[in-house]
N, C-alpha and C positions, 0 to 999 in steps of 0.2 A: 526755199524759204517757206515752211508750211504756212497755210493759210489760219485763220482765227478758227474756223470750224476744224481742221485738222488737227489742231491744239488740244480744243474741246473734247474730241473723239478720244484722243490720244490720253487725257484726263481720266475718263470714264472708264477706258480699257484698265487703267493702273489701279482706279477703285475696285471693280469687280475682280481684278487679279488679287489684290490683297485681300477681299473678303474670302475667297477662293481658299487662298492660304491659311487664313485663320481658321476656317472650318475645319479643312486638313489637318492642323495642326491639334484643334481640339479632339478631333477623332483618334489622335494618333495613342498607340498603346503607352499605359502609364499618364497619359493628360489629366483624367479624371481624379486618379489618386493624388497626383500632384496639387490639383486644385483643391482637395479635400484637405490635404495637409495644410495647405496655406491657410485654408479658412479655419483650422481648428486651432483653440485658443492655447498657449504653453500652458504646462501644469503649472498649478500653484507653489509658490516658493514655500520651503517649510518652514516653519515658525522659527525665530531665534529666542531661545531660553535664556532668561538672567535672572540672578538672586537679587532681591531687592530688600533692604534691611530699613524697617520703618518703625518709630515709635508711635504705635497707636493707641490712644486714651491710656497714655502711661506705662504701655506694655511693649518692650521690643519684640518685634514681629518680623521672621524671614519669610520671604516667599519665594518660590519657583514660577516666574511668570513669562509669558509671552511679553515680547519686548514693546508689543500694540496694544497690552491692556491698560486701559484708563484706570484713575485711581478709583472712580466710582465702582467698577467691575471687581477692582481688586479687595474693596472694602465688602460688596454685597456679596459677589460668588465664592471668593477665597477665605475670607475672614468671618463670614455670615453677619457681618453687622448690617442687618436690612432696615435698620432706621434710617440710614440715609437713602433717599428714594431716586429712583430714576423716572423722570418726568418726560420731558421735550428730548432728552439726550443731544441737544444742541446748544446749551448754555443760554437759555432763554427764558425759562421758567422758574431758577433758582432752588428746585426741589433736591437738589443734590448737594446744596452747599455743606461745606464741612469747614474747619478753622486748621490752617496749616501754618505752624510757627507765628501763630497769633494772628492771622490775616485770614479772613473768608474768602474761598475761592468756590468756584463751580467745578465739582470733581469728576464731571462727564466731561471737561474740556483738557484734561490734563493726564498726562502717561503717569503711570504707577513708578515707572523707572527713573522719572525725571525727579522723585522725591527721597531719592536714597538718603537716609540719615534725618529727614525731617520728623518734625512732631505734627500728627495728626490728631484732631479731637472732634468726633462725631457726637452725635445726639446722646449715645450711650455713655460718652465720657463726660457729659455735664451734668448728668446726676442720675437717680434711680427713680422707680415708681416710691421707695420708702424715704428716699431722701432727695427729693426733686431740686434742681438748682432754683433762684430767685427767679430766673425767666421763666422756666416750666412752671413753676406755680402761680405767676403772674398770668400766664396764658390760659390756665385753668379757671383761676378766679374771674376772669375778665370774659371767658367764653371765646378765647382769641383764634377759635378754629370752627370747623364744621365736619366737613368729612375727614379731616386731619392727615390728608395725603401730603400737604405741602408745610405742614408744621414744623416736621425736623428741621427743614431747611430755614423756616422762618426764625426759628429759635436760635439756631447756630447762628445766622446772619445778625439778628438782633444783638445776640450775646456780643459778638465781635464789633458791631457797630458802636456801642457804648464806650467800648476800648477806644476806639477811632476818635471819636468826640473827647473822650477824657484826655487822648493823647495830642489834640488839638488839630486833627487832620479837617481841611476844609471840606465843604462840599458848596454845591451851587445855591443851596438855600441858606449858606453862612453869611451872616449881614456884616461881621468882620471877623479878622483874623485875630484881633488883640483881646488877649483876656479870654474867659471860660467862656463856651459856646453853650447858648441855651438849648435843652434837648426839648423844643417845640414841635407840634404836630407836624408842621410844614417841614421841619428837619428831618424828622422819624420819616416822612413820606419820601422825600427824596432820596433819603439815603436806603431805604429800604426797597426803592423802586423796581430792583432787580429781582425781587422775590413775588411771584405772582400766587395769589389766591383765587381759584376759579369760582370759590363759594361766595366770594366778597365779604369776608370779615375783616376787612382793612381798618374799621372804625375801632374794633374790640382789640385789634393787635396795638395799634398806636396806643389806645389806654394802656396796654399790659406793659409796653416798653417805657411808657412813662411813668408808671407807678414804680417801676424798678429802677430807673434814673433818680427818681424823687427818693430813693430808699423806704418805700414803702413796702415792700415786699421781702421778708427775711429769706 
């Protein structure tokens, strides 16, 4: 029966032997190349290309896209509709807001391939410099912008927001769901909270939206 000390010596011998074996294996021919191979990441997968058909600003468009392409990049990079801005690219600022099938969405958070057959309206589809939409005109008349970077998203969002109110969609600021909702400053601020203006033109943006809601801008 081995003593406790003899057992400890045996354990030390095993540890030393194991270390020697490990060093010998690492020094064996081909060991370094195997380690390098295991450390090398696999090559990237080739993109999957798909045909996506959209109706953008009233025109049918067919695009050959990598299925990972966001709607924002499809609009900006493939259709050259650069009015829609890329801000945070994380759905936090609202600069990329467009209208899809009548609903406002952050185009940076959705893939173009998910919108096969959908109707997309960008800032270019709301009006032109010669014939601006009422919301575009109201932003001009009320100085609802400073640098202007967030303005396309603000205008698209505000346009769809008034349609939501007209349809009776509630918000956290709505006092009641019965009857028409008042387009109050609090209602507008709540519903437009997803659109950030880093210049701080919020008061003028609210005034512009209220003017359109009141029919004061043709």
